[in-house]
Every structure is written in C-alpha cells, then in structure tokens.
C-alpha positions as a Markdown table, in Angstrom:
| # | Residue | x | y | z |
|---|---|---|---|---|
| 1 | Unk | 122.5 | 51.0 | -122.7 |
| 2 | Unk | 120.4 | 47.9 | -122.0 |
| 3 | Unk | 123.4 | 45.9 | -120.9 |
| 4 | Unk | 124.6 | 48.8 | -118.8 |
| 5 | Unk | 121.3 | 49.0 | -116.9 |
| 6 | Unk | 121.4 | 45.2 | -116.4 |
| 7 | Unk | 124.9 | 45.4 | -115.0 |
| 8 | Unk | 123.9 | 48.2 | -112.6 |
| 9 | Unk | 120.9 | 46.3 | -111.3 |
| 10 | Unk | 123.0 | 43.1 | -110.9 |
| 11 | Unk | 125.7 | 45.1 | -109.0 |
| 12 | Unk | 123.2 | 46.6 | -106.6 |
| 13 | Unk | 121.7 | 43.2 | -106.0 |
| 14 | Unk | 125.1 | 41.7 | -105.4 |
| 15 | Unk | 125.8 | 44.5 | -102.9 |
| 16 | Unk | 122.8 | 43.5 | -100.8 |
| 17 | Unk | 123.8 | 39.8 | -100.9 |
| 18 | Unk | 127.4 | 40.6 | -99.9 |
| 19 | Unk | 126.4 | 42.8 | -97.0 |
| 20 | Unk | 123.8 | 40.2 | -95.9 |
| 21 | Unk | 126.3 | 37.4 | -95.9 |
| 22 | Unk | 128.8 | 39.5 | -94.0 |
| 23 | Unk | 126.3 | 40.4 | -91.3 |
| 24 | Unk | 125.0 | 36.8 | -91.0 |
| 25 | Unk | 128.6 | 35.6 | -90.5 |
| 26 | Unk | 129.2 | 38.3 | -87.8 |
| 27 | Unk | 132.2 | 39.8 | -89.7 |
| 28 | Unk | 133.2 | 43.4 | -90.1 |
| 29 | Unk | 133.9 | 45.1 | -93.4 |
| 30 | Unk | 137.5 | 45.5 | -92.4 |
| 31 | Unk | 137.9 | 41.8 | -91.8 |
| 32 | Unk | 136.4 | 41.0 | -95.2 |
| 33 | Unk | 138.6 | 43.6 | -96.9 |
| 34 | Unk | 141.7 | 42.1 | -95.2 |
| 35 | Unk | 140.6 | 38.6 | -96.4 |
| 36 | Unk | 140.4 | 39.8 | -100.0 |
| 37 | Unk | 143.6 | 41.8 | -99.7 |
| 38 | Unk | 141.9 | 45.1 | -100.6 |
| 39 | Unk | 141.2 | 48.4 | -98.8 |
| 40 | Unk | 138.2 | 48.7 | -96.5 |
| 41 | Unk | 136.8 | 51.5 | -98.7 |
| 42 | Unk | 137.0 | 49.3 | -101.7 |
| 43 | Unk | 135.0 | 46.6 | -99.9 |
| 44 | Unk | 132.5 | 49.2 | -98.8 |
| 45 | Unk | 132.0 | 50.1 | -102.4 |
| 46 | Unk | 131.0 | 46.5 | -103.1 |
| 47 | Unk | 128.4 | 46.7 | -100.3 |
| 48 | Unk | 127.1 | 50.0 | -101.6 |
| 49 | Unk | 126.8 | 48.7 | -105.2 |
| 50 | Unk | 129.3 | 51.3 | -106.5 |
| 51 | Unk | 131.6 | 48.5 | -107.8 |
| 52 | Unk | 131.4 | 44.8 | -108.1 |
| 53 | Unk | 134.0 | 42.2 | -107.0 |
| 54 | Unk | 135.6 | 39.7 | -109.4 |
| 55 | Unk | 134.6 | 36.1 | -109.4 |
| 56 | Unk | 137.8 | 35.0 | -107.6 |
| 57 | Unk | 137.0 | 37.7 | -104.9 |
| 58 | Unk | 133.5 | 36.3 | -104.6 |
| 59 | Unk | 134.8 | 32.8 | -104.2 |
| 60 | Unk | 137.3 | 33.9 | -101.6 |
| 61 | Unk | 134.5 | 35.9 | -99.8 |
| 62 | Unk | 132.2 | 32.8 | -99.8 |
| 63 | Unk | 135.0 | 30.8 | -98.3 |
| 64 | Unk | 135.8 | 33.4 | -95.7 |
| 65 | Unk | 132.1 | 33.9 | -94.7 |
| 66 | Unk | 131.3 | 30.1 | -95.0 |
| 67 | Unk | 128.5 | 30.5 | -97.4 |
| 68 | Unk | 127.9 | 28.7 | -100.8 |
| 69 | Unk | 129.2 | 30.7 | -103.8 |
| 70 | Unk | 125.7 | 30.1 | -105.2 |
| 71 | Unk | 124.3 | 32.5 | -102.6 |
| 72 | Unk | 125.7 | 35.4 | -104.6 |
| 73 | Unk | 123.7 | 34.3 | -107.7 |
| 74 | Unk | 120.4 | 33.9 | -105.8 |
| 75 | Unk | 117.7 | 36.3 | -104.7 |
| 76 | Unk | 117.2 | 35.2 | -101.1 |
| 77 | Unk | 119.0 | 36.9 | -98.2 |
| 78 | Unk | 120.4 | 34.7 | -95.5 |
| 79 | Unk | 118.6 | 36.8 | -93.0 |
| 80 | Unk | 115.3 | 35.5 | -94.5 |
| 81 | Unk | 116.2 | 31.9 | -93.8 |
| 82 | Unk | 115.2 | 30.1 | -90.7 |
| 83 | Unk | 114.6 | 33.3 | -88.7 |
| 84 | Unk | 111.5 | 35.1 | -87.2 |
| 85 | Unk | 108.6 | 33.9 | -85.2 |
| 86 | Unk | 107.9 | 30.8 | -87.3 |
| 87 | Unk | 111.5 | 29.6 | -86.9 |
| 88 | Unk | 111.4 | 30.2 | -83.2 |
| 89 | Unk | 108.2 | 28.1 | -82.9 |
| 90 | Unk | 109.8 | 25.3 | -84.9 |
| 91 | Unk | 112.9 | 25.4 | -82.6 |
| 92 | Unk | 110.8 | 25.4 | -79.5 |
| 93 | Unk | 108.8 | 22.4 | -80.7 |
| 94 | Unk | 112.0 | 20.7 | -81.6 |
| 95 | Unk | 113.4 | 21.3 | -78.1 |
| 96 | Unk | 110.4 | 19.7 | -76.5 |
| 97 | Unk | 110.5 | 16.7 | -78.8 |
| 98 | Unk | 114.3 | 16.3 | -78.3 |
| 99 | Unk | 113.8 | 16.3 | -74.5 |
| 100 | Unk | 111.3 | 13.5 | -74.9 |
| 101 | Unk | 113.6 | 11.6 | -77.3 |
| 102 | Unk | 116.6 | 11.9 | -75.0 |
| 103 | Unk | 114.5 | 10.8 | -72.0 |
| 104 | Unk | 113.3 | 7.7 | -73.9 |
| 105 | Unk | 116.9 | 7.0 | -75.0 |
| 106 | Unk | 118.1 | 7.3 | -71.4 |
| 107 | Unk | 115.4 | 5.0 | -70.1 |
| 108 | Unk | 116.3 | 2.4 | -72.9 |
| 109 | Unk | 120.0 | 2.6 | -72.1 |
| 110 | Unk | 119.4 | 2.2 | -68.4 |
| 111 | Unk | 117.1 | -0.8 | -68.8 |
| 112 | Unk | 119.6 | -2.4 | -71.3 |
| 113 | Unk | 122.3 | -1.9 | -68.6 |
| 114 | Unk | 120.0 | -3.6 | -66.0 |
| 115 | Unk | 120.2 | -0.5 | -63.7 |
| 116 | Unk | 117.3 | 0.7 | -61.5 |
| 117 | Unk | 116.6 | 4.4 | -61.0 |
| 118 | Unk | 117.6 | 4.2 | -57.4 |
| 119 | Unk | 120.9 | 2.4 | -58.2 |
| 120 | Unk | 121.8 | 4.9 | -60.9 |
| 121 | Unk | 120.8 | 7.9 | -58.8 |
| 122 | Unk | 123.1 | 6.7 | -56.0 |
| 123 | Unk | 126.0 | 6.1 | -58.4 |
| 124 | Unk | 125.9 | 9.6 | -59.9 |
| 125 | Unk | 124.6 | 11.4 | -56.8 |
| 126 | Unk | 121.4 | 12.7 | -58.4 |
| 127 | Unk | 118.0 | 12.3 | -56.8 |
| 128 | Unk | 116.0 | 9.5 | -58.3 |
| 129 | Unk | 113.0 | 11.9 | -58.8 |
| 130 | Unk | 115.2 | 14.0 | -61.1 |
| 131 | Unk | 116.3 | 11.0 | -63.1 |
| 132 | Unk | 112.6 | 10.0 | -63.5 |
| 133 | Unk | 111.8 | 13.5 | -64.7 |
| 134 | Unk | 114.7 | 13.4 | -67.2 |
| 135 | Unk | 113.5 | 10.1 | -68.6 |
| 136 | Unk | 109.9 | 11.4 | -68.9 |
| 137 | Unk | 111.2 | 14.4 | -70.9 |
| 138 | Unk | 109.4 | 16.8 | -68.5 |
| 139 | Unk | 112.6 | 18.3 | -67.2 |
| 140 | Unk | 115.6 | 19.3 | -69.4 |
| 141 | Unk | 118.9 | 17.7 | -68.4 |
| 142 | Unk | 122.1 | 19.7 | -68.6 |
| 143 | Unk | 124.8 | 18.6 | -71.0 |
| 144 | Unk | 127.3 | 17.9 | -68.2 |
| 145 | Unk | 124.7 | 15.8 | -66.3 |
| 146 | Unk | 123.8 | 13.9 | -69.5 |
| 147 | Unk | 127.4 | 13.2 | -70.2 |
| 148 | Unk | 127.9 | 11.9 | -66.7 |
| 149 | Unk | 124.7 | 9.8 | -66.8 |
| 150 | Unk | 125.4 | 8.3 | -70.2 |
| 151 | Unk | 129.0 | 7.5 | -69.3 |
| 152 | Unk | 127.8 | 5.6 | -66.2 |
| 153 | Unk | 125.6 | 3.5 | -68.5 |
| 154 | Unk | 128.4 | 2.7 | -70.9 |
| 155 | Unk | 127.4 | 5.1 | -73.7 |
| 156 | Unk | 128.6 | 8.5 | -75.0 |
| 157 | Unk | 126.9 | 11.8 | -75.3 |
| 158 | Unk | 127.5 | 11.7 | -79.1 |
| 159 | Unk | 125.0 | 8.8 | -79.3 |
| 160 | Unk | 122.3 | 11.4 | -78.3 |
| 161 | Unk | 123.3 | 14.2 | -80.7 |
| 162 | Unk | 120.9 | 15.1 | -83.5 |
| 163 | Unk | 117.3 | 14.0 | -83.5 |
| 164 | Unk | 114.5 | 15.4 | -85.7 |
| 165 | Unk | 113.5 | 18.9 | -86.4 |
| 166 | Unk | 115.4 | 21.9 | -87.9 |
| 167 | Unk | 118.3 | 21.6 | -85.5 |
| 168 | Unk | 118.7 | 17.9 | -86.0 |
| 169 | Unk | 118.5 | 18.4 | -89.8 |
| 170 | Unk | 121.2 | 21.1 | -89.6 |
| 171 | Unk | 123.5 | 18.8 | -87.5 |
| 172 | Unk | 123.0 | 15.9 | -90.0 |
| 173 | Unk | 123.6 | 18.3 | -93.0 |
| 174 | Unk | 126.9 | 19.5 | -91.5 |
| 175 | Unk | 127.9 | 15.9 | -90.7 |
| 176 | Unk | 127.2 | 14.9 | -94.3 |
| 177 | Unk | 129.3 | 17.8 | -95.6 |
| 178 | Unk | 132.2 | 16.9 | -93.3 |
| 179 | Unk | 132.0 | 13.2 | -94.4 |
| 180 | Unk | 132.0 | 14.3 | -98.0 |
| 181 | Unk | 135.0 | 16.5 | -97.4 |
| 182 | Unk | 136.8 | 13.6 | -95.8 |
| 183 | Unk | 136.6 | 11.6 | -99.0 |
| 184 | Unk | 139.5 | 11.6 | -101.6 |
| 185 | Unk | 139.1 | 14.4 | -104.1 |
| 186 | Unk | 138.2 | 12.1 | -107.0 |
| 187 | Unk | 135.3 | 10.6 | -104.9 |
| 188 | Unk | 134.1 | 14.1 | -104.0 |
| 189 | Unk | 134.0 | 15.0 | -107.7 |
| 190 | Unk | 132.1 | 11.7 | -108.5 |
| 191 | Unk | 129.5 | 12.2 | -105.8 |
| 192 | Unk | 128.9 | 15.9 | -106.7 |
| 193 | Unk | 128.3 | 15.4 | -110.4 |
| 194 | Unk | 124.5 | 15.1 | -111.1 |
| 195 | Unk | 124.9 | 12.6 | -113.9 |
| 196 | Unk | 126.5 | 10.1 | -111.4 |
| 197 | Unk | 123.4 | 10.1 | -109.3 |
| 198 | Unk | 122.0 | 6.8 | -110.8 |
| 199 | Unk | 125.2 | 5.0 | -109.8 |
| 200 | Unk | 124.9 | 6.3 | -106.2 |
| 201 | Unk | 121.2 | 5.2 | -106.1 |
| 202 | Unk | 122.3 | 1.7 | -107.2 |
| 203 | Unk | 125.0 | 1.6 | -104.5 |
| 204 | Unk | 122.4 | 2.7 | -102.0 |
| 205 | Unk | 120.0 | 0.0 | -103.0 |
| 206 | Unk | 122.7 | -2.6 | -102.9 |
| 207 | Unk | 123.7 | -1.5 | -99.4 |
| 208 | Unk | 120.2 | -2.3 | -98.1 |
| 209 | Unk | 120.0 | -5.8 | -99.7 |
| 210 | Unk | 120.1 | -9.0 | -97.7 |
| 211 | Unk | 123.4 | -10.8 | -97.9 |
| 212 | Unk | 122.0 | -13.7 | -100.0 |
| 213 | Unk | 120.4 | -11.4 | -102.5 |
| 214 | Unk | 123.6 | -9.3 | -102.7 |
| 215 | Unk | 125.6 | -12.5 | -103.4 |
| 216 | Unk | 123.2 | -13.5 | -106.2 |
| 217 | Unk | 123.7 | -10.1 | -107.8 |
| 218 | Unk | 127.5 | -10.4 | -107.5 |
| 219 | Unk | 127.4 | -13.9 | -109.1 |
| 220 | Unk | 125.2 | -12.6 | -111.9 |
| 221 | Unk | 127.6 | -9.8 | -112.6 |
| 222 | Unk | 130.5 | -12.3 | -112.7 |
| 223 | Unk | 128.7 | -14.4 | -115.2 |
| 224 | Unk | 128.1 | -11.4 | -117.4 |
| 225 | Unk | 131.7 | -10.3 | -117.3 |
| 226 | Unk | 133.3 | -13.7 | -117.8 |
C-alpha cells in the first residue's frame, strides 16, 4: 500500500514535469505522441498522471523536447526558470551592458584599423553622429548594420557575440555543449565522468603555464618515466 501510494505520487509529479517540458518546447501532445510512436490519448494519460512512460520513452521525450533527462527526476518546472519580472530586469540590464560592450569593441576595432569616424561613416554611408552614438552605447545598432560596420573594419560579427549576463552565459553554455559533442565519443565519456575531474584540472593548469615552466614539467616527467 505504501509503495502504491509512492508510485501514484511519483506518476502525478512526472505528469506535471512532462507537460511543463512540452509547453516550454512549444510542442503539441500529438507531436510528442508521434515522436514516441504512441497514440495521442496514451500521451495525454501521461500528462494527466493516469499512466507513466517507460524510461526509454522518457529518454526519447527528453531528446525530442531538448531537455536533460534529469529534468524528469527533479522538482523544478522549466516555467520557473529564468522567467518573470526578475528575469526581465536581468535581461534588460544585460542588453544595456551589451550595447556598451559592443560600442567599446567597435571603437577599439576602428582605432586599431586607423580609421576616423568621418572616414568610416563615408565608407558605409552612415552618419558619423550615428556611429558615435553606437560607440558610446547610447543607441543600439541593428545586426545588419553591425555586420556591415565590422566587415568594413576587417572583423566578423561572431567576434561580438556573447558578452556577460544571462544571455551571454546561455550562449557560452550552448557553445560548450556543441564543442563537447564535437569530440570523439571516448573523449566525451572521459570529460563527463566526475572522477576524471582532477585530470581535467591539471590539464587546465598546464594550459595556462608559461612555455619555460611547461618545458620544465615535461622534462621532469621524462626523467621519472625513463
């Protein structure tokens, strides 16, 4: 009886997390059912807590909705993450800081190229006053204009992607995930195993060493192994 109650509670909780993940991904119940190869009514039973999916179904659903499988073992709804007034305030602050950062980057790139505001303005057919406002971060610059401006200065718009704040953190996180997925499978397994973390920390420290110090370490290792 006790186990039955625990399973019922877990099934209901899982139902909430499944529905939450589906809505956050902007998918319909019919799409999720088709991805799992089951009837729509069967999937709706999962969302109502009348039945529970198998582990392979949960894994497939996580893949389809682009959420970690661990989401279904947790207690936090995706709708509670990075949403609401506080998140909006953080994003607004991030936008302001990013404008200033992009402006400073543009100014540095222009000065490095030895171009004046007037010269650059004439080349890309934009008023010099607008360029000055872009560099000050007081006026947002559209992505097409930024791409044109940076290209004229010999850079790429990718050089300006990211920055600090919640949006920048998200971009870096996705980039790190993509870099990890680009590794061979054996390296992915090595990196993801917690007990290999000390080796990764050593590799990180070695990567920041000066060449002479790194050479001394290598010579010391050779002496030990010979």
